[in-house]
N, C-alpha and C positions, 0 to 999 in steps of 0.2 A: 248302358255305362261301360261294360266291356270292350265296346268299338272305340273307346278313348284310351281304354288300360293297355288293350293288346297292342297299339302301335309304338306306346312308351316301352314297352316290354322287349318289343323286336328293337327298338331303338338301342337298347342296353348291349345287345350283340356286337355294336359297332361302337364300343366305347372308346377305342384305341383311334377313330377317326373324329376328329373333333369338328370337323366342316359338315360333315353327314349329319351328326347330332344336332349341331346349331339350325341346319337347314330344314331337318325333321321337326325340332319345336318350334320354330316360326310357322312351318306349315299346318303342324299339329294345331296352332292356338288360331290359324286361319279358319280350317275346317270347324273348331269348337266353336267359332264366333258364329257360323251357319247354322248352329242347332238351337237357337235361340227361339226359332218360331214354330211355336205351339200353344195350344189352348187348355193345358191341364195345368194343375196345382203342383202335380209330380209327374216328372216324365223320366224316361231310359231307366223303367223298374226292372229289378231283378237282380237275385243274389245278393239280398240284402244290401243292395247299393239303390240308390236313385236319388234323383235332383230335385229342387225347387228353386225358385229364382235365387234367393240367398245364396244356395250352394252352388246355383252356375256361374256368379258372379265371383265368387272367392276362387273357384276352380279356373276360370279364366284369369284371374289376376295371378293365380299360382304358376300358371303355363306363361303366363307372358313375363314374369318376373324372372322365371328360369331362363327363359330364351336371352333376355338382357344380361342375365349373369354371366354366362356362355361369350356373349360378345363383348362384354367389358373385361373379361378375365383372361384376355389372347395372352397376357406376359406370362400367365404360367404354359401355356402351351410353348412358346418362344424359347423358356428357359429350361423348358422340359423337366419342370418341377413334378415330376409323377403326373402328368396330365390325364393319362388314362383312368388312373384311380378317381382323381378329381371328377372326372366327367360321370364315373359311376357312381360316385357318393350324392353327386346332383341329382341324378336321374332316380335313385331310390328315395331319397329325400321327396322328389316332386310324386313320385308313385304314393307314398305314405300320404301326403299331402291331399292327394285327390281322392284319395279312400276314406280319409277322415271326413272331407268337405260333403262326400256323396254317401256315407254310410246311414243306414235308417234302421239299424239296432244298436243300441247303445254301448254295449259291450265291443264291438267291433269299432264303433267310434273311440272308445279309451284306449283299445289296445294299438289303434294306428296313431292316435293323439301323442302316446308316450314313443313309440317307434320313430316319430318323426324328429326325436331329441337326440338319437345315437347318430344319424348321418351330420347334425348340426354340430355335435360335440366333436366328431371327426374332421369336421372341416376348421374348427377352431383350433383342435390341437395339431391338425396334420400340417396346415398353410397358413396358421397364425405368424405375427411377427416377432412378438416378444416374449421371453422367457415365463412371464406373468400368464401365460395363456392358459397354464395349466390349472393355476389358482382361478380363473375366470370359469373354464371349464367344469370345475368341480363347484363353483359358486351355482351354476347353472343348473349341474345335474342333480345335486341336492335338493335346492330350492323346489324344482318341479317334481322331483321324485316324493318328497316328503310331504308336499299339500296334495300330491295325487292319490296316495293310499285312503285317506277318507273320502274320495269321489268313487274308488273302486268297493269300498264297502258299500257305500249308499246306494250304488247302482244293483249290488247283491241283494240288499234289504228290498229295494223297488221290486227286484224280479220275486222276491219271497212273497210280498203283499199282493202285487198284480200280474203274476204270472205272466209277464209279459215285457220284453226290453225293448221292444219296437216302439221308435220315437213318436210316430202319430198316433198310437193307439194306448199308450200309458195314462194312468188315469193321474188325475189331480190330487194332491195330499192335503189333508185336513190340517186346521191349525191347532195342534195340541202341542205341550210342552217338549215331547221328543222330536217331534216335528221341527221344532226351530233349530235343535241341534243337526238334525238331520239337513235342514235347509243351509246351514253355514259349511257343513260339511261337502256338500255338494259343489258349491259353488265358490270355494277357496282356491280349488285346482285351477280354475278359470280367470279368478283375480290375477294369481300369481302370473299366468302366462300374458295376462292382459298388457302390462302389469299395472295393478292399483298401486297408488302411492303408500308407503309403508311395506310394500312388497316387492319394490322394485330394483332393490340393490344388486341383483345379478345381472341386470339388463346393461347398463354402462360399461360393467366390467366386460360382458360378453362381446358389445359392439367393440370395444376399443382394442381389443387383443384378436378379434377376429380377422379373416383376411377379407376382401371386398366382397366376394361371394357370400361369405357368412353375415356380414352386414347387411346386404341387399335382401337376403331372403329372412333374417330377421324381422328387419323393419318393414320388409313388403309383405309378407305372409305369415310367419309364426306368431307375431302379436295378435294378429287376426283370428288365430285360433281361440284365444280368449273370448274376443266379442262373439264368436260363432258359437263357441260351447254354452256360453249365456244365454243367448238366444233360443237353444234347445232345451235347456233344462228349465229356466225360469218359469216355461210354460206349466211344469209340475208343482211350482209353487207360490202360484198366483195369491191366495189369500195371505201368505205370511211374508213375502216380499213387500206387499201393500205396507205392512206394519216396520219394515225395516228399510225401505227405500231412502228415507232421510240420513240415514247412516252413511248409505253409499254417495249419494247426492254429495254430503257435506265432504267425505274423503277426497271425492273427485275434483271439487272445484277448490276446495283449501289446499290439497296436494298439488294440485295443477298451479295455485299462484306460488306455492313456496318452492317447485321445482321451477317456475319461470324465475323466481330471483336466482335460484342456484346457477342456471342457465346463464345468468348475467356475470358470474365471477369464474366460467370455465376459461380455460387458456387451449386446451385440446378441442380441434374441431369436431373430431367423432365424438366425443365427450358432450359437446353441446348438443348436436344434433341427435345422439340417445336420450338426452334427458328432455328433450323437446318432445320426443316421441310418447315420454309418460305424461305429460301435461295434455296431448291431444287424445289420449286414451282413456284420461281421467273425464274427458266430454263425451267419450264413447259410453264410458260406464254409466254417466247419470241419464245420457237417453235411453238406454236399454233397461235401465230399473223402475224408468217411473211409469213404464206401461201405456204410451201414448205412440198413435200412429206416425206423428212427425217427429218423435223421438228417434223410433224405430228406423224410419227412413232416413233420419241424419245421421245415425250412428253409422249405419250401412255406407252411407256416401263418405263421410269422414274415412272410415277403414278404407274404402278404395283410393281417396285422393291421398290420405297418407302416405297409405302403401307406395305409391307413384312417386309422391313428392319426396319422401324421406329418401326412399332407395335411389334417387337421382342425386340427392343432394350427398349420399355417401359415396358416390360415383365422383364427383366432383372433388370432394374430400381425399380420396384415393389416386386421383390423376395430380392433385398439389404434391400428394404426399411420395409419389414415383419420381416428381422433379426435383423435387427441393430435399426431400429425404426426413422431412419434419411435419407433425402436423401441429405445432404450436403456433397460435395466432402472433405472439410475439417474433416470430422468425418468418411467416410465411406473410406478413404484411405487405401491401404495394403491390399486390398482383396485377392490378390494372396496367401498369408500367412494365410489368413482366411477363405477363400472360394475358395480352389486350382482348385476344379474341374469345377468351374464356368467361372475360367480364359479362357478357350479356347473358350466359348461361347462369352464373351465379345469381345475376339480378332477376331473372324469370323464374327460378326456382324457388328464390329466397321471398320474392314476394307470393308465390304460391303458399308458401309454408307458412305465412301469418295471414293466408284466405283472404286476397284481394281479388277482385274478378279478372279474369272470368272463369278462375279455378273450379275444381270440384270441392274443394274446403269450402269455398264462400258459400255455395249451397248447402253444404252438410251442416255449417255451424249456424247459419241461418234457421234452419230446421230445429236444431238442439235448442237454439236460445228462445225460439216461439215455444217449444213443449215444455222448457224448464220454468219460463216466466209464468206460463199459464198453469204449472204446478204449485209454483210458490214465487210470489212477487220477491220475498227476500233474495232468491238466487240473484237477483241482478246484480247485486254488490259483487258477490264471486266472479260472475260472469263479465263484468266489468274490467274488475281488475284482471282477471285472466286473458282477455282479449288484448288490454293495453300492453302488459307485461311481454304477451307472444310477439307481439309486434316489437318490443324493445329487444328481445334478444336477438331475432331475427335480423333488426337493423344493425345490434351491435357486431354479429359475427359478420354481415356482409362489409361494414365500413371498415371495421379492423383490417379484415383480411385483403379489402381491395385497395384502400387508401393507406397514405402513408409512404416513407422512404424504404425500398426493399433492402434486403440483406446484404450487405456488401458483398460477402464470401460468392454470393450467387454470380456468374458471369455470363453464362450463356444458357438456352433453353429453347426445347419446342415448345409453341404456345399451344397446340391441339392438332390431333390427328383426324381424319375424316371419321375414322371408326368410334372414335369419343364422341365426336359430334351425333354420331348417329343414335349412338347410346343415349346420349342426353336428351336428344329430340323425340326419340321413341318413349323417353319418360315423361317429356314436357307436354306433347301433343293430346295422347289421349286425356291427360289431367285437366287440359284446358277446352277440348273440344266437347266431352263428353257430357257438358254442362248445358248443351243446346239440345239435347233429348232428356232433360231431367223431368219431363213431363210423364216418362214412361215410369220413373221410379217412384213419382208422388200419386201415381193413380192408384 
């Protein structure tokens, strides 16, 4: 694992040379992609670091999204808005994410899990747009820290009970009264990060006030920390989780439906895309807690598909914001006659967001639907409502933004640059081509 961490540390030396770091990250993602050929469950082991297949997928997603962030945030470089510090903060964030996803020790996982919060907070406070970004940063900080303290205590209890914090060696917990409290204390930190409905209030605020880089890394990778953490800790609470799976599935489905209705009355584009993330992550939570192979596979695929799709939609919203100076759907309507060449990318990413073929979201949602219907036939009601309204709010966003009479005070605009088309293509291409190799995930 160090052979990937050391190049990243070397890139930090060139933090004031944007192009070198950008090329280095793309090259790193290419080299990392070649390391998937092995026959072991765990590989690249050493120094409390190591990867299995889900770690590999998440680290690859992190490096790829970070490469696209630097490609999409060129405006910070051209306006000389402390761009060397911006590069440094992003590289530190990537380092903490790589350590989090490859940690084989629970305590190292917890420390790096919390450390990833600091660069994100600096991104929001340093390069955010409105004065409300301070409130958004405080919301995110206190939500995450307040619910992470029980996790730390539960890990210390785990060490006292089993004398080990190694992820693969920790023993399962018996189903007693105190174990139920222990179970809730352990998983609540990941439910906030996911985020689960009722614990999601920090997310729309953080997304709306964050710069493009903050929104892309939040949607692309940081929400996946919650799902990845649940994959790691639910193994310890198999007996207890079976008794409470109904609670999380109910919250996931009902919360996803309520959030979908909230999306239908949003006027801020970034806010709408942020709320749609909560609906998607509700499905991921359902797939993880019912302990089926279909649910596990579907949750991982939806996490990857949502990371690419949501990040691309935030890119599109930012491109419009840079041209028009507003994210309100009332003002930015009629984009087809105003930015015609961007209409195709709005369409492609919008239909991917509603899980149409051939996107990864379709493969993941089919797997999740199969797993949940086999677990309980009653879940068909929630799933049908969630699927219908997710298509409804995506169509609402697309039709309102693209059609209608555009704002009269806008008189001239660049429809799109090659660099912006490249960013959107590099989001869309893996999202729709990886489904061709779906048998590798399902075997």
